[in-house]
C-alpha positions in Angstrom: 20.7 5.7 -23.0 22.6 2.8 -21.3 20.9 -0.2 -20.1 19.6 -0.4 -16.6 18.4 -3.7 -15.0 16.5 -3.9 -11.7 17.5 -7.3 -10.2 14.2 -7.6 -8.5 10.6 -8.9 -8.9 9.5 -6.3 -6.1 6.3 -4.6 -7.4 7.0 -1.6 -5.2 10.6 -1.1 -6.3 9.6 -1.2 -9.9 6.8 1.4 -9.4 9.4 3.6 -7.6 11.6 3.6 -10.5 8.9 3.9 -13.0 7.4 6.9 -11.2 10.7 8.6 -11.0 11.2 8.3 -15.0 13.9 5.6 -14.9 13.9 3.5 -18.0 14.9 -0.3 -17.1 13.9 -3.7 -17.3 13.5 -6.3 -14.7 15.3 -9.5 -14.1 15.0 -11.6 -11.1 18.0 -12.7 -9.4 18.2 -16.3 -8.1 19.3 -15.6 -4.5 18.2 -17.8 -1.6 17.3 -15.0 0.6 15.9 -17.1 3.6 19.1 -19.2 3.7 21.5 -16.0 3.5 19.5 -14.3 6.2 19.5 -17.4 8.6 23.3 -17.9 8.0 24.0 -14.4 8.7 21.9 -14.5 11.8 23.8 -17.1 13.1 26.9 -15.1 12.6 25.2 -12.3 14.6 25.3 -9.9 11.6 23.2 -6.9 12.0 20.3 -5.8 9.8 22.4 -3.2 8.0 25.1 -5.9 7.0 22.4 -8.5 6.0 20.3 -5.9 3.6 23.7 -4.9 2.1 24.8 -8.4 1.5 21.5 -9.3 -0.2 21.4 -6.4 -2.3 25.0 -7.2 -3.6 24.6 -10.6 -4.1 21.4 -9.7 -6.4 23.3 -7.1 -8.3 26.1 -9.3 -8.8 24.1 -12.3 -9.8 22.5 -10.5 -12.8 25.6 -8.4 -13.6 27.7 -11.6 -14.2 25.4 -12.7 -16.9 24.9 -9.4 -18.4 28.3 -7.4 -17.8 27.4 -4.4 -20.3 24.2 -3.3 -18.3 24.2 -1.4 -14.9 22.4 -3.7 -12.3 20.5 -2.6 -9.4 20.0 -4.8 -6.6 18.0 -4.1 -3.6 16.8 -5.7 -0.3 15.3 -4.6 3.0 15.7 -6.1 6.5 13.8 -5.3 9.6 15.6 -5.4 13.0 14.2 -5.0 16.5 15.8 -5.7 20.0 18.5 -7.3 18.4 16.3 -9.8 16.2 16.0 -9.9 12.5 12.8 -10.2 11.1 12.1 -11.8 7.6 8.9 -11.8 5.3 6.1 -13.3 7.5 4.9 -15.9 4.9 1.5 -16.7 6.3 -1.2 -14.7 8.0 -0.4 -16.4 11.3 3.2 -15.4 11.0 2.3 -11.8 10.3 0.0 -11.8 13.5 2.8 -13.2 15.6 5.3 -10.6 14.2 3.1 -7.6 14.5 2.3 -8.6 18.0 5.9 -8.8 18.8 6.6 -5.3 17.3 3.7 -3.4 18.6 4.3 -0.7 21.0 8.0 -0.6 20.2 10.4 0.8 17.7 12.2 -1.1 14.9 14.6 -0.2 12.2 14.2 -0.7 8.4 17.5 -1.1 6.7 17.1 -0.7 2.9 20.2 -1.3 0.9 20.9 -0.7 -2.9 24.0 -1.8 -4.7 25.0 -1.0 -8.6 26.9 -3.6 -10.2 28.5 -3.6 -13.8 31.0 -6.0 -15.3 30.4 -8.4 -12.3 31.7 -5.7 -9.9 29.9 -3.7 -7.3 30.6 0.1 -8.2 28.1 1.8 -5.8 26.2 1.0 -2.7 24.1 2.7 0.0 21.9 1.6 2.9 19.1 3.9 4.0 17.5 3.5 7.5 14.2 4.3 8.9 13.2 4.2 12.6 9.7 3.0 12.8 7.5 3.4 15.9 4.6 1.1 16.3 1.7 2.3 18.3 0.2 -0.1 21.0 -2.7 -1.0 18.9 -5.5 -3.6 20.3 -5.8 -7.2 19.2 -9.2 -6.4 17.7 -7.4 -3.8 15.5 -4.9 -6.4 14.6 -7.4 -8.7 13.6 -9.4 -6.2 11.4 -6.1 -5.1 10.0 -4.9 -8.6 8.9 -8.5 -9.3 7.3 -8.3 -6.0 5.4 -4.9 -5.9 4.3 -4.8 -9.4 3.3 -2.0 -11.5 1.8 -0.5 -8.5 0.1 1.5 -7.8 3.3 2.9 -11.3 3.4 5.7 -10.3 1.1 6.7 -7.4 3.3 9.3 -7.6 5.9 7.1 -6.0 8.4 3.8 -7.2 7.4 2.5 -3.9 6.3 2.6 -1.2 3.6 2.7 2.2 4.8 1.2 3.7 1.6 -1.8 2.0 2.4 -3.7 0.6 5.6 -0.4 -0.3 7.2 0.3 3.4 8.2 -2.4 3.0 10.9 -0.1 0.7 12.7 2.4 3.5 13.4 2.5 6.6 15.8 6.0 7.9 14.5 8.2 7.3 11.4 11.9 8.8 11.1 13.1 8.3 7.6 12.2 9.0 4.2 9.3 7.1 2.5 11.5 5.6 0.0 13.7 3.9 2.4 10.5 2.6 4.2 9.1 1.2 1.0 12.3 -0.7 0.4 14.6 1.4 -2.2 16.6 4.5 -1.0 15.6 6.2 -4.3 17.0 9.7 -3.7 20.6 8.3 -3.2 20.2 5.9 -6.1 18.8 8.8 -8.4 22.0 10.8 -7.5 24.2 8.0 -8.7 22.3 7.5 -11.8 22.5 11.1 -12.7 26.3 11.2 -11.8 26.7 8.4 -14.5 24.2 10.0 -16.9 22.1 6.8 -16.7 19.0 9.3 -16.3 18.3 12.7 -17.3 20.4 15.4 -15.4 
């Protein structure tokens, strides 16, 4: 079987690939996500383009040091009302972000790129439209305590596979895209190139 590398430390992406039976290893890509997002924000780049750029950079960074392997890079960006949201970093940041998003729709842009020999050979961006319900401040405070610091690594300060699902009234998009990896499209690519069982 050909070697596959996931250029990410994301436990959610790792678990999705493992559950799907993909054999791979993880190798973090040294990419300054915050600086790239800020630079692209200043250029008025949309969420889709930012997510795609980050996924591409991650896949290329690892592929250039391991040209034989197939390298998967992925990233996710949240956009709402023309604003790009990053990972909140702190509980206070999560509180501010969730207050700004509640009662509104936002978009999750989940990008994935595959690189080999230092070149991107495939890319895909999945999108999910998320509608947050107008939850109370009391609910928000309880949520922040119960969800804890695990949510700080998520662009939306939530995990829909756990307590975060209670923040929403409607979700349009597949669960894998919501969790940060358009898995069905990626599996199609991997099967096409005989990188997983067909």
